[in-house]
All heavy atoms as a GROMACS GRO file, in nm:
protein
  602
    1MET      N    1   0.084  -0.116   0.000
    1MET     CA    2   0.000   0.000   0.000
    1MET      C    3   0.089   0.124   0.000
    1MET      O    4   0.176   0.139   0.083
    1MET     CB    5  -0.087  -0.004   0.125
    1MET     CG    6  -0.183   0.108   0.131
    1MET     SD    7  -0.296   0.070   0.263
    1MET     CE    8  -0.349   0.228   0.298
    2ALA      N    9   0.068   0.210  -0.097
    2ALA     CA   10   0.150   0.329  -0.108
    2ALA      C   11   0.089   0.439  -0.020
    2ALA      O   12  -0.029   0.467  -0.027
    2ALA     CB   13   0.155   0.377  -0.251
    3SER      N   14   0.171   0.495   0.061
    3SER     CA   15   0.120   0.601   0.148
    3SER      C   16   0.159   0.736   0.088
    3SER      O   17   0.274   0.758   0.053
    3SER     CB   18   0.177   0.587   0.289
    3SER     OG   19   0.314   0.620   0.290
    4SER      N   20   0.060   0.817   0.077
    4SER     CA   21   0.090   0.951   0.026
    4SER      C   22   0.108   1.042   0.147
    4SER      O   23   0.016   1.065   0.223
    4SER     CB   24  -0.022   1.001  -0.064
    4SER     OG   25  -0.143   1.006   0.010
    5SER      N   26   0.227   1.091   0.163
    5SER     CA   27   0.254   1.175   0.279
    5SER      C   28   0.237   1.322   0.239
    5SER      O   29   0.273   1.363   0.130
    5SER     CB   30   0.395   1.150   0.330
    5SER     OG   31   0.489   1.186   0.231
    6LEU      N   32   0.180   1.395   0.328
    6LEU     CA   33   0.161   1.538   0.305
    6LEU      C   34   0.292   1.610   0.331
    6LEU      O   35   0.370   1.572   0.417
    6LEU     CB   36   0.053   1.594   0.398
    6LEU     CG   37  -0.087   1.537   0.380
    6LEU    CD1   38  -0.179   1.590   0.488
    6LEU    CD2   39  -0.140   1.575   0.243
    7THR      N   40   0.313   1.715   0.258
    7THR     CA   41   0.434   1.793   0.283
    7THR      C   42   0.414   1.875   0.409
    7THR      O   43   0.304   1.924   0.437
    7THR     CB   44   0.465   1.887   0.165
    7THR    OG1   45   0.354   1.973   0.147
    7THR    CG2   46   0.488   1.809   0.038
    8LYS      N   47   0.519   1.891   0.483
    8LYS     CA   48   0.509   1.965   0.608
    8LYS      C   49   0.495   2.114   0.577
    8LYS      O   50   0.558   2.165   0.484
    8LYS     CB   51   0.634   1.943   0.692
    8LYS     CG   52   0.645   1.803   0.746
    8LYS     CD   53   0.764   1.791   0.838
    8LYS     CE   54   0.770   1.653   0.897
    8LYS     NZ   55   0.882   1.639   0.990
    9PRO      N   56   0.415   2.184   0.653
    9PRO     CA   57   0.401   2.328   0.630
    9PRO      C   58   0.527   2.402   0.672
    9PRO      O   59   0.598   2.361   0.763
    9PRO     CB   60   0.282   2.366   0.717
    9PRO     CG   61   0.277   2.263   0.822
    9PRO     CD   62   0.329   2.137   0.761
   10GLN      N   63   0.551   2.512   0.604
   10GLN     CA   64   0.667   2.593   0.638
   10GLN      C   65   0.635   2.670   0.765
   10GLN      O   66   0.539   2.746   0.771
   10GLN     CB   67   0.699   2.691   0.525
   10GLN     CG   68   0.812   2.785   0.560
   10GLN     CD   69   0.824   2.900   0.462
   10GLN    OE1   70   0.748   2.907   0.367
   10GLN    NE2   71   0.919   2.987   0.484
   11MET      N   72   0.715   2.651   0.867
   11MET     CA   73   0.693   2.723   0.992
   11MET      C   74   0.803   2.825   1.016
   11MET      O   75   0.776   2.933   1.065
   11MET     CB   76   0.688   2.625   1.110
   11MET     CG   77   0.572   2.530   1.101
   11MET     SD   78   0.417   2.622   1.098
   11MET     CE   79   0.314   2.518   1.191
   12ARG      N   80   0.924   2.793   0.983
   12ARG     CA   81   1.034   2.884   1.010
   12ARG      C   82   1.032   2.998   0.907
   12ARG      O   83   1.031   2.976   0.788
   12ARG     CB   84   1.166   2.808   0.999
   12ARG     CG   85   1.287   2.890   1.041
   12ARG     CD   86   1.412   2.809   1.039
   12ARG     NE   87   1.402   2.688   1.120
   12ARG     CZ   88   1.439   2.678   1.249
   12ARG    NH1   89   1.486   2.784   1.309
   12ARG    NH2   90   1.428   2.565   1.313
   13GLY      N   91   1.026   3.120   0.955
   13GLY     CA   92   1.028   3.237   0.868
   13GLY      C   93   0.894   3.270   0.806
   13GLY      O   94   0.886   3.358   0.720
   14LEU      N   95   0.789   3.201   0.847
   14LEU     CA   96   0.658   3.224   0.786
   14LEU      C   97   0.606   3.364   0.818
   14LEU      O   98   0.555   3.434   0.730
   14LEU     CB   99   0.559   3.118   0.834
   14LEU     CG  100   0.418   3.127   0.775
   14LEU    CD1  101   0.423   3.105   0.625
   14LEU    CD2  102   0.328   3.024   0.840
   15LEU      N  103   0.619   3.406   0.943
   15LEU     CA  104   0.572   3.538   0.981
   15LEU      C  105   0.646   3.648   0.905
   15LEU      O  106   0.585   3.742   0.854
   15LEU     CB  107   0.588   3.559   1.132
   15LEU     CG  108   0.546   3.696   1.185
   15LEU    CD1  109   0.397   3.716   1.164
   15LEU    CD2  110   0.582   3.709   1.331
   16ALA      N  111   0.777   3.636   0.895
   16ALA     CA  112   0.856   3.738   0.824
   16ALA      C  113   0.817   3.743   0.676
   16ALA      O  114   0.807   3.852   0.618
   16ALA     CB  115   1.004   3.708   0.839
   17LYS      N  116   0.792   3.627   0.617
   17LYS     CA  117   0.754   3.623   0.475
   17LYS      C  118   0.619   3.690   0.453
   17LYS      O  119   0.602   3.769   0.362
   17LYS     CB  120   0.751   3.478   0.429
   17LYS     CG  121   0.716   3.461   0.283
   17LYS     CD  122   0.715   3.316   0.245
   17LYS     CE  123   0.671   3.298   0.102
   17LYS     NZ  124   0.658   3.158   0.065
   18ARG      N  125   0.522   3.660   0.540
   18ARG     CA  126   0.389   3.719   0.525
   18ARG      C  127   0.391   3.867   0.557
   18ARG      O  128   0.322   3.946   0.492
   18ARG     CB  129   0.289   3.647   0.615
   18ARG     CG  130   0.260   3.505   0.565
   18ARG     CD  131   0.159   3.435   0.652
   18ARG     NE  132   0.034   3.507   0.660
   18ARG     CZ  133  -0.068   3.490   0.577
   18ARG    NH1  134  -0.058   3.405   0.479
   18ARG    NH2  135  -0.179   3.558   0.592
   19LEU      N  136   0.469   3.909   0.657
   19LEU     CA  137   0.477   4.050   0.691
   19LEU      C  138   0.539   4.132   0.578
   19LEU      O  139   0.495   4.243   0.551
   19LEU     CB  140   0.558   4.071   0.819
   19LEU     CG  141   0.483   4.050   0.949
   19LEU    CD1  142   0.576   4.069   1.066
   19LEU    CD2  143   0.364   4.142   0.960
   20ARG      N  144   0.638   4.078   0.514
   20ARG     CA  145   0.702   4.147   0.403
   20ARG      C  146   0.598   4.178   0.294
   20ARG      O  147   0.591   4.289   0.242
   20ARG     CB  148   0.815   4.062   0.347
   20ARG     CG  149   0.922   4.138   0.277
   20ARG     CD  150   1.040   4.050   0.238
   20ARG     NE  151   1.082   3.959   0.343
   20ARG     CZ  152   1.100   3.828   0.325
   20ARG    NH1  153   1.084   3.774   0.207
   20ARG    NH2  154   1.137   3.751   0.425
   21PHE      N  155   0.517   4.081   0.262
   21PHE     CA  156   0.413   4.098   0.161
   21PHE      C  157   0.309   4.202   0.206
   21PHE      O  158   0.272   4.291   0.130
   21PHE     CB  159   0.344   3.964   0.133
   21PHE     CG  160   0.226   3.974   0.043
   21PHE    CD1  161   0.243   3.990  -0.094
   21PHE    CD2  162   0.097   3.968   0.093
   21PHE    CE1  163   0.133   4.001  -0.179
   21PHE    CE2  164  -0.012   3.978   0.010
   21PHE     CZ  165   0.006   3.994  -0.126
   22HIS      N  166   0.263   4.191   0.329
   22HIS     CA  167   0.158   4.279   0.376
   22HIS      C  168   0.207   4.422   0.402
   22HIS      O  169   0.130   4.517   0.386
   22HIS     CB  170   0.092   4.221   0.501
   22HIS     CG  171   0.004   4.106   0.468
   22HIS    ND1  172   0.043   3.975   0.487
   22HIS    CD2  173  -0.121   4.100   0.415
   22HIS    CE1  174  -0.054   3.894   0.447
   22HIS    NE2  175  -0.155   3.968   0.403
   23ILE      N  176   0.331   4.439   0.441
   23ILE     CA  177   0.383   4.573   0.462
   23ILE      C  178   0.394   4.646   0.328
   23ILE      O  179   0.361   4.765   0.318
   23ILE     CB  180   0.518   4.570   0.537
   23ILE    CG1  181   0.493   4.535   0.683
   23ILE    CG2  182   0.592   4.700   0.524
   23ILE    CD1  183   0.618   4.516   0.765
   24VAL      N  184   0.439   4.576   0.226
   24VAL     CA  185   0.446   4.638   0.093
   24VAL      C  186   0.306   4.677   0.047
   24VAL      O  187   0.285   4.788  -0.003
   24VAL     CB  188   0.514   4.542  -0.007
   24VAL    CG1  189   0.498   4.591  -0.149
   24VAL    CG2  190   0.661   4.527   0.027
   25GLY      N  191   0.210   4.588   0.066
   25GLY     CA  192   0.072   4.619   0.029
   25GLY      C  193   0.015   4.734   0.111
   25GLY      O  194  -0.056   4.819   0.059
   26ALA      N  195   0.047   4.737   0.241
   26ALA     CA  196  -0.004   4.842   0.328
   26ALA      C  197   0.058   4.977   0.294
   26ALA      O  198   0.006   5.081   0.333
   26ALA     CB  199   0.024   4.807   0.474
   27PHE      N  200   0.168   4.979   0.225
   27PHE     CA  201   0.230   5.104   0.183
   27PHE      C  202   0.175   5.151   0.048
   27PHE      O  203   0.139   5.267   0.032
   27PHE     CB  204   0.382   5.088   0.175
   27PHE     CG  205   0.453   5.212   0.132
   27PHE    CD1  206   0.470   5.317   0.219
   27PHE    CD2  207   0.500   5.223   0.003
   27PHE    CE1  208   0.535   5.432   0.179
   27PHE    CE2  209   0.565   5.338  -0.038
   27PHE     CZ  210   0.582   5.443   0.050
   28PHE      N  211   0.166   5.062  -0.048
   28PHE     CA  212   0.130   5.102  -0.184
   28PHE      C  213  -0.020   5.117  -0.206
   28PHE      O  214  -0.061   5.201  -0.287
   28PHE     CB  215   0.188   5.003  -0.285
   28PHE     CG  216   0.336   5.022  -0.306
   28PHE    CD1  217   0.426   4.927  -0.263
   28PHE    CD2  218   0.383   5.136  -0.366
   28PHE    CE1  219   0.562   4.944  -0.281
   28PHE    CE2  220   0.519   5.156  -0.384
   28PHE     CZ  221   0.608   5.059  -0.341
   29VAL      N  222  -0.102   5.041  -0.140
   29VAL     CA  223  -0.247   5.054  -0.160
   29VAL      C  224  -0.297   5.191  -0.113
   29VAL      O  225  -0.365   5.260  -0.190
   29VAL     CB  226  -0.323   4.938  -0.092
   29VAL    CG1  227  -0.472   4.964  -0.089
   29VAL    CG2  228  -0.294   4.807  -0.164
   30PRO      N  229  -0.266   5.236   0.009
   30PRO     CA  230  -0.311   5.371   0.046
   30PRO      C  231  -0.248   5.482  -0.038
   30PRO      O  232  -0.312   5.584  -0.063
   30PRO     CB  233  -0.267   5.386   0.193
   30PRO     CG  234  -0.249   5.248   0.242
   30PRO     CD  235  -0.207   5.168   0.124
   31LEU      N  236  -0.126   5.461  -0.081
   31LEU     CA  237  -0.061   5.559  -0.168
   31LEU      C  238  -0.138   5.572  -0.299
   31LEU      O  239  -0.162   5.683  -0.348
   31LEU     CB  240   0.084   5.519  -0.193
   31LEU     CG  241   0.173   5.622  -0.259
   31LEU    CD1  242   0.191   5.742  -0.166
   31LEU    CD2  243   0.307   5.560  -0.290
   32GLY      N  244  -0.178   5.460  -0.354
   32GLY     CA  245  -0.257   5.462  -0.478
   32GLY      C  246  -0.394   5.524  -0.458
   32GLY      O  247  -0.442   5.599  -0.543
   33VAL      N  248  -0.458   5.494  -0.346
   33VAL     CA  249  -0.589   5.552  -0.317
   33VAL      C  250  -0.579   5.703  -0.300
   33VAL      O  251  -0.662   5.778  -0.350
   33VAL     CB  252  -0.652   5.486  -0.192
   33VAL    CG1  253  -0.775   5.560  -0.145
   33VAL    CG2  254  -0.686   5.341  -0.221
   34ALA      N  255  -0.475   5.748  -0.229
   34ALA     CA  256  -0.456   5.892  -0.209
   34ALA      C  257  -0.430   5.962  -0.342
   34ALA      O  258  -0.483   6.071  -0.367
   34ALA     CB  259  -0.341   5.916  -0.112
   35ALA      N  260  -0.349   5.903  -0.428
   35ALA     CA  261  -0.322   5.963  -0.559
   35ALA      C  262  -0.449   5.967  -0.644
   35ALA      O  263  -0.477   6.068  -0.710
   35ALA     CB  264  -0.212   5.885  -0.631
   36PHE      N  265  -0.527   5.861  -0.639
   36PHE     CA  266  -0.653   5.858  -0.714
   36PHE      C  267  -0.747   5.967  -0.663
   36PHE      O  268  -0.809   6.038  -0.742
   36PHE     CB  269  -0.721   5.721  -0.701
   36PHE     CG  270  -0.858   5.717  -0.759
   36PHE    CD1  271  -0.876   5.709  -0.896
   36PHE    CD2  272  -0.970   5.723  -0.678
   36PHE    CE1  273  -1.003   5.708  -0.951
   36PHE    CE2  274  -1.097   5.721  -0.731
   36PHE     CZ  275  -1.114   5.714  -0.868
   37TYR      N  276  -0.759   5.981  -0.532
   37TYR     CA  277  -0.849   6.082  -0.475
   37TYR      C  278  -0.804   6.222  -0.514
   37TYR      O  279  -0.887   6.306  -0.546
   37TYR     CB  280  -0.853   6.068  -0.322
   37TYR     CG  281  -0.952   6.160  -0.258
   37TYR    CD1  282  -1.087   6.128  -0.256
   37TYR    CD2  283  -0.912   6.280  -0.200
   37TYR    CE1  284  -1.179   6.212  -0.198
   37TYR    CE2  285  -1.004   6.366  -0.142
   37TYR     CZ  286  -1.137   6.331  -0.141
   37TYR     OH  287  -1.228   6.415  -0.084
   38LYS      N  288  -0.674   6.244  -0.511
   38LYS     CA  289  -0.623   6.378  -0.545
   38LYS      C  290  -0.654   6.414  -0.690
   38LYS      O  291  -0.706   6.521  -0.718
   38LYS     CB  292  -0.473   6.386  -0.522
   38LYS     CG  293  -0.414   6.520  -0.564
   38LYS     CD  294  -0.267   6.528  -0.536
   38LYS     CE  295  -0.200   6.650  -0.588
   38LYS     NZ  296  -0.271   6.772  -0.586
   39PHE      N  297  -0.625   6.322  -0.782
   39PHE     CA  298  -0.640   6.355  -0.923
   39PHE      C  299  -0.782   6.336  -0.975
   39PHE      O  300  -0.820   6.399  -1.074
   39PHE     CB  301  -0.541   6.275  -1.007
   39PHE     CG  302  -0.399   6.315  -0.981
   39PHE    CD1  303  -0.311   6.228  -0.920
   39PHE    CD2  304  -0.355   6.441  -1.015
   39PHE    CE1  305  -0.180   6.266  -0.894
   39PHE    CE2  306  -0.225   6.480  -0.990
   39PHE     CZ  307  -0.137   6.392  -0.930
   40ALA      N  308  -0.862   6.252  -0.910
   40ALA     CA  309  -0.998   6.228  -0.958
   40ALA      C  310  -1.101   6.315  -0.887
   40ALA      O  311  -1.209   6.338  -0.942
   40ALA     CB  312  -1.036   6.081  -0.940
   41MET      N  313  -1.069   6.365  -0.766
   41MET     CA  314  -1.168   6.439  -0.690
   41MET      C  315  -1.125   6.585  -0.665
   41MET      O  316  -1.199   6.676  -0.698
   41MET     CB  317  -1.194   6.371  -0.555
   41MET     CG  318  -1.238   6.228  -0.568
   41MET     SD  319  -1.400   6.215  -0.635
   41MET     CE  320  -1.494   6.209  -0.487
   42THR      N  321  -1.011   6.606  -0.606
   42THR     CA  322  -0.977   6.741  -0.561
   42THR      C  323  -0.934   6.833  -0.674
   42THR      O  324  -0.968   6.951  -0.672
   42THR     CB  325  -0.867   6.738  -0.454
   42THR    OG1  326  -0.751   6.675  -0.506
   42THR    CG2  327  -0.914   6.664  -0.331
   43GLU      N  328  -0.860   6.782  -0.770
   43GLU     CA  329  -0.816   6.869  -0.880
   43GLU      C  330  -0.934   6.920  -0.964
   43GLU      O  331  -0.941   7.040  -0.992
   43GLU     CB  332  -0.713   6.798  -0.967
   43GLU     CG  333  -0.580   6.772  -0.897
   43GLU     CD  334  -0.510   6.899  -0.851
   43GLU    OE1  335  -0.516   7.001  -0.925
   43GLU    OE2  336  -0.452   6.898  -0.743
   44PRO      N  337  -1.028   6.834  -1.005
   44PRO     CA  338  -1.144   6.888  -1.078
   44PRO      C  339  -1.227   6.986  -0.994
   44PRO      O  340  -1.281   7.084  -1.045
   44PRO     CB  341  -1.227   6.764  -1.113
   44PRO     CG  342  -1.130   6.653  -1.112
   44PRO     CD  343  -1.030   6.687  -1.007
   45ARG      N  344  -1.235   6.960  -0.863
   45ARG     CA  345  -1.310   7.050  -0.776
   45ARG      C  346  -1.243   7.187  -0.768
   45ARG      O  347  -1.309   7.290  -0.775
   45ARG     CB  348  -1.322   6.988  -0.638
   45ARG     CG  349  -1.410   7.066  -0.544
   45ARG     CD  350  -1.426   6.996  -0.413
   45ARG     NE  351  -1.498   6.872  -0.432
   45ARG     CZ  352  -1.507   6.776  -0.341
   45ARG    NH1  353  -1.445   6.788  -0.227
   45ARG    NH2  354  -1.576   6.666  -0.365
   46LYS      N  355  -1.110   7.186  -0.754
   46LYS     CA  356  -1.038   7.313  -0.750
   46LYS      C  357  -1.054   7.389  -0.881
   46LYS      O  358  -1.068   7.511  -0.882
   46LYS     CB  359  -0.889   7.290  -0.720
   46LYS     CG  360  -0.862   7.254  -0.576
   46LYS     CD  361  -0.718   7.269  -0.538
   46LYS     CE  362  -0.627   7.170  -0.602
   46LYS     NZ  363  -0.491   7.171  -0.548
   47LYS      N  364  -1.052   7.317  -0.992
   47LYS     CA  365  -1.069   7.382  -1.123
   47LYS      C  366  -1.209   7.440  -1.136
   47LYS      O  367  -1.226   7.551  -1.187
   47LYS     CB  368  -1.043   7.281  -1.235
   47LYS     CG  369  -1.048   7.344  -1.373
   47LYS     CD  370  -1.026   7.240  -1.480
   47LYS     CE  371  -1.030   7.295  -1.619
   47LYS     NZ  372  -1.140   7.384  -1.649
   48ALA      N  373  -1.310   7.368  -1.086
   48ALA     CA  374  -1.447   7.419  -1.094
   48ALA      C  375  -1.463   7.545  -1.009
   48ALA      O  376  -1.529   7.641  -1.052
   48ALA     CB  377  -1.545   7.312  -1.046
   49TYR      N  378  -1.404   7.547  -0.890
   49TYR     CA  379  -1.410   7.667  -0.808
   49TYR      C  380  -1.339   7.784  -0.877
   49TYR      O  381  -1.389   7.897  -0.876
   49TYR     CB  382  -1.347   7.643  -0.671
   49TYR     CG  383  -1.442   7.584  -0.570
   49TYR    CD1  384  -1.434   7.450  -0.536
   49TYR    CD2  385  -1.538   7.662  -0.508
   49TYR    CE1  386  -1.520   7.394  -0.443
   49TYR    CE2  387  -1.624   7.609  -0.416
   49TYR     CZ  388  -1.616   7.474  -0.383
   49TYR     OH  389  -1.701   7.421  -0.291
   50ALA      N  390  -1.222   7.757  -0.934
   50ALA     CA  391  -1.148   7.864  -1.001
   50ALA      C  392  -1.227   7.918  -1.120
   50ALA      O  393  -1.233   8.040  -1.139
   50ALA     CB  394  -1.012   7.812  -1.047
   51ASP      N  395  -1.289   7.830  -1.198
   51ASP     CA  396  -1.369   7.875  -1.312
   51ASP      C  397  -1.489   7.958  -1.268
   51ASP      O  398  -1.526   8.056  -1.331
   51ASP     CB  399  -1.417   7.756  -1.395
   51ASP     CG  400  -1.304   7.686  -1.467
   51ASP    OD1  401  -1.195   7.747  -1.479
   51ASP    OD2  402  -1.323   7.571  -1.510
   52PHE      N  403  -1.552   7.917  -1.157
   52PHE     CA  404  -1.667   7.991  -1.107
   52PHE      C  405  -1.627   8.131  -1.062
   52PHE      O  406  -1.693   8.230  -1.096
   52PHE     CB  407  -1.732   7.916  -0.991
   52PHE     CG  408  -1.842   7.994  -0.924
   52PHE    CD1  409  -1.966   8.003  -0.982
   52PHE    CD2  410  -1.819   8.059  -0.804
   52PHE    CE1  411  -2.068   8.075  -0.921
   52PHE    CE2  412  -1.919   8.132  -0.742
   52PHE     CZ  413  -2.044   8.140  -0.802
   53TYR      N  414  -1.519   8.140  -0.987
   53TYR     CA  415  -1.480   8.271  -0.934
   53TYR      C  416  -1.414   8.361  -1.037
   53TYR      O  417  -1.400   8.481  -1.012
   53TYR     CB  418  -1.391   8.254  -0.811
   53TYR     CG  419  -1.472   8.214  -0.690
   53TYR    CD1  420  -1.457   8.089  -0.632
   53TYR    CD2  421  -1.564   8.302  -0.635
   53TYR    CE1  422  -1.533   8.054  -0.523
   53TYR    CE2  423  -1.640   8.268  -0.526
   53TYR     CZ  424  -1.624   8.144  -0.470
   53TYR     OH  425  -1.700   8.108  -0.362
   54LYS      N  426  -1.374   8.308  -1.153
   54LYS     CA  427  -1.323   8.394  -1.261
   54LYS      C  428  -1.433   8.484  -1.315
   54LYS      O  429  -1.409   8.600  -1.348
   54LYS     CB  430  -1.271   8.307  -1.377
   54LYS     CG  431  -1.129   8.263  -1.361
   54LYS     CD  432  -1.089   8.184  -1.484
   54LYS     CE  433  -0.969   8.099  -1.455
   54LYS     NZ  434  -0.938   8.006  -1.564
   55THR      N  435  -1.553   8.429  -1.327
   55THR     CA  436  -1.663   8.504  -1.388
   55THR      C  437  -1.763   8.555  -1.285
   55THR      O  438  -1.864   8.613  -1.323
   55THR     CB  439  -1.736   8.415  -1.488
   55THR    OG1  440  -1.788   8.301  -1.420
   55THR    CG2  441  -1.643   8.371  -1.599
   56ASP      N  442  -1.741   8.534  -1.158
   56ASP     CA  443  -1.836   8.573  -1.055
   56ASP      C  444  -1.828   8.723  -1.029
   56ASP      O  445  -1.720   8.780  -1.016
   56ASP     CB  446  -1.806   8.497  -0.926
   56ASP     CG  447  -1.906   8.531  -0.818
   56ASP    OD1  448  -2.026   8.535  -0.848
   56ASP    OD2  449  -1.862   8.554  -0.702
   57ASP      N  450  -1.943   8.788  -1.023
   57ASP     CA  451  -1.951   8.929  -0.988
   57ASP      C  452  -2.047   8.941  -0.870
   57ASP      O  453  -2.169   8.945  -0.887
   57ASP     CB  454  -2.001   9.010  -1.108
   57ASP     CG  455  -1.997   9.160  -1.081
   57ASP    OD1  456  -1.939   9.200  -0.978
   57ASP    OD2  457  -2.050   9.235  -1.164
   58SER      N  458  -1.992   8.944  -0.750
   58SER     CA  459  -2.075   8.945  -0.631
   58SER      C  460  -2.151   9.076  -0.614
   58SER      O  461  -2.262   9.076  -0.560
   58SER     CB  462  -1.990   8.917  -0.507
   58SER     OG  463  -1.890   9.015  -0.494
   59ILE      N  464  -2.096   9.186  -0.660
   59ILE     CA  465  -2.166   9.315  -0.652
   59ILE      C  466  -2.292   9.312  -0.738
   59ILE      O  467  -2.399   9.357  -0.696
   59ILE     CB  468  -2.073   9.432  -0.695
   59ILE    CG1  469  -1.947   9.435  -0.608
   59ILE    CG2  470  -2.147   9.564  -0.691
   59ILE    CD1  471  -1.974   9.460  -0.462
   60LYS      N  472  -2.280   9.255  -0.858
   60LYS     CA  473  -2.396   9.244  -0.948
   60LYS      C  474  -2.503   9.154  -0.886
   60LYS      O  475  -2.622   9.186  -0.889
   60LYS     CB  476  -2.352   9.188  -1.083
   60LYS     CG  477  -2.462   9.183  -1.186
   60LYS     CD  478  -2.411   9.125  -1.315
   60LYS     CE  479  -2.486   8.997  -1.336
   60LYS     NZ  480  -2.440   8.910  -1.437
   61ASP      N  481  -2.460   9.043  -0.827
   61ASP     CA  482  -2.555   8.953  -0.760
   61ASP      C  483  -2.626   9.024  -0.645
   61ASP      O  484  -2.747   9.009  -0.625
   61ASP     CB  485  -2.484   8.828  -0.708
   61ASP     CG  486  -2.432   8.740  -0.820
   61ASP    OD1  487  -2.481   8.753  -0.934
   61ASP    OD2  488  -2.342   8.657  -0.791
   62PHE      N  489  -2.550   9.102  -0.566
   62PHE     CA  490  -2.609   9.175  -0.455
   62PHE      C  491  -2.712   9.276  -0.504
   62PHE      O  492  -2.821   9.287  -0.447
   62PHE     CB  493  -2.499   9.246  -0.375
   62PHE     CG  494  -2.553   9.340  -0.272
   62PHE    CD1  495  -2.610   9.291  -0.156
   62PHE    CD2  496  -2.548   9.477  -0.292
   62PHE    CE1  497  -2.661   9.378  -0.061
   62PHE    CE2  498  -2.600   9.564  -0.198
   62PHE     CZ  499  -2.656   9.514  -0.082
   63GLU      N  500  -2.678   9.347  -0.610
   63GLU     CA  501  -2.772   9.447  -0.663
   63GLU      C  502  -2.900   9.381  -0.714
   63GLU      O  503  -3.010   9.433  -0.693
   63GLU     CB  504  -2.705   9.528  -0.774
   63GLU     CG  505  -2.597   9.621  -0.726
   63GLU     CD  506  -2.647   9.727  -0.629
   63GLU    OE1  507  -2.764   9.771  -0.642
   63GLU    OE2  508  -2.570   9.765  -0.539
   64GLU      N  509  -2.886   9.266  -0.780
   64GLU     CA  510  -3.005   9.194  -0.828
   64GLU      C  511  -3.093   9.149  -0.712
   64GLU      O  512  -3.216   9.161  -0.716
   64GLU     CB  513  -2.964   9.075  -0.913
   64GLU     CG  514  -2.911   9.111  -1.050
   64GLU     CD  515  -2.863   8.989  -1.127
   64GLU    OE1  516  -2.883   8.876  -1.080
   64GLU    OE2  517  -2.806   9.008  -1.235
   65MET      N  518  -3.031   9.098  -0.606
   65MET     CA  519  -3.109   9.054  -0.490
   65MET      C  520  -3.171   9.174  -0.418
   65MET      O  521  -3.283   9.166  -0.368
   65MET     CB  522  -3.020   8.975  -0.394
   65MET     CG  523  -2.985   8.836  -0.445
   65MET     SD  524  -2.900   8.737  -0.324
   65MET     CE  525  -2.732   8.793  -0.344
   66ARG      N  526  -3.099   9.287  -0.413
   66ARG     CA  527  -3.153   9.407  -0.348
   66ARG      C  528  -3.275   9.458  -0.425
   66ARG      O  529  -3.377   9.492  -0.365
   66ARG     CB  530  -3.046   9.516  -0.341
   66ARG     CG  531  -3.089   9.636  -0.258
   66ARG     CD  532  -2.980   9.740  -0.250
   66ARG     NE  533  -2.946   9.798  -0.379
   66ARG     CZ  534  -3.016   9.893  -0.441
   66ARG    NH1  535  -3.126   9.941  -0.386
   66ARG    NH2  536  -2.978   9.941  -0.557
   67LYS      N  537  -3.265   9.459  -0.558
   67LYS     CA  538  -3.378   9.504  -0.640
   67LYS      C  539  -3.498   9.410  -0.630
   67LYS      O  540  -3.612   9.451  -0.640
   67LYS     CB  541  -3.336   9.518  -0.786
   67LYS     CG  542  -3.247   9.637  -0.810
   67LYS     CD  543  -3.202   9.642  -0.954
   67LYS     CE  544  -3.102   9.755  -0.974
   67LYS     NZ  545  -3.040   9.752  -1.105
   68ALA      N  546  -3.470   9.282  -0.608
   68ALA     CA  547  -3.578   9.184  -0.595
   68ALA      C  548  -3.645   9.194  -0.459
   68ALA      O  549  -3.752   9.136  -0.438
   68ALA     CB  550  -3.524   9.043  -0.616
   69GLY      N  551  -3.585   9.268  -0.365
   69GLY     CA  552  -3.648   9.286  -0.234
   69GLY      C  553  -3.614   9.179  -0.133
   69GLY      O  554  -3.688   9.160  -0.036
   70ILE      N  555  -3.507   9.106  -0.154
   70ILE     CA  556  -3.468   9.000  -0.061
   70ILE      C  557  -3.419   9.059   0.070
   70ILE      O  558  -3.451   9.010   0.178
   70ILE     CB  559  -3.362   8.909  -0.125
   70ILE    CG1  560  -3.423   8.834  -0.242
   70ILE    CG2  561  -3.304   8.812  -0.022
   70ILE    CD1  562  -3.327   8.751  -0.320
   71PHE      N  563  -3.344   9.168   0.064
   71PHE     CA  564  -3.289   9.229   0.184
   71PHE      C  565  -3.383   9.340   0.232
   71PHE      O  566  -3.427   9.424   0.155
   71PHE     CB  567  -3.151   9.290   0.154
   71PHE     CG  568  -3.053   9.190   0.100
   71PHE    CD1  569  -3.002   9.202  -0.028
   71PHE    CD2  570  -3.012   9.084   0.177
   71PHE    CE1  571  -2.911   9.112  -0.077
   71PHE    CE2  572  -2.921   8.992   0.128
   71PHE     CZ  573  -2.872   9.006   0.001
   72GLN      N  574  -3.409   9.341   0.361
   72GLN     CA  575  -3.498   9.445   0.416
   72GLN      C  576  -3.418   9.567   0.460
   72GLN      O  577  -3.471   9.678   0.463
   72GLN     CB  578  -3.576   9.389   0.534
   72GLN     CG  579  -3.670   9.280   0.494
   72GLN     CD  580  -3.741   9.218   0.612
   72GLN    OE1  581  -3.722   9.260   0.726
   72GLN    NE2  582  -3.825   9.118   0.587
   73SER      N  583  -3.292   9.550   0.499
   73SER     CA  584  -3.216   9.662   0.554
   73SER      C  585  -3.130   9.733   0.450
   73SER      O  586  -3.070   9.835   0.480
   73SER     CB  587  -3.124   9.611   0.666
   73SER     OG  588  -3.030   9.519   0.613
   74ALA      N  589  -3.122   9.681   0.328
   74ALA     CA  590  -3.038   9.742   0.225
   74ALA      C  591  -3.122   9.789   0.109
   74ALA      O  592  -3.116   9.738  -0.001
   74ALA     CB  593  -2.933   9.642   0.177
   75GLU      N  594  -3.206   9.890   0.135
   75GLU     CA  595  -3.296   9.937   0.029
   75GLU      C  596  -3.242  10.057  -0.036
   75GLU      O  597  -3.196  10.147  -0.033
   75GLU     CB  598  -3.434   9.960   0.085
   75GLU     CG  599  -3.496   9.828   0.123
   75GLU     CD  600  -3.640   9.844   0.168
   75GLU    OE1  601  -3.706   9.940   0.125
   75GLU    OE2  602  -3.683   9.762   0.246
   0.00000   0.00000   0.00000
């Protein structure tokens, strides 16, 4: 009868091997997420704010609201 023996699991250095893999992942995954958030979310938002304030005329808006009667103390 042929006995099939299982290979012994690696015990020596197992923690160091797994930590090496997970530390690299724990460094690069958040770095990638932060870069994605910066370029996909904050940069377009900053551009939209800049475009809005290039053409914004707050004095004109105030005068329109004043003429519409929104403000009671600035007649």
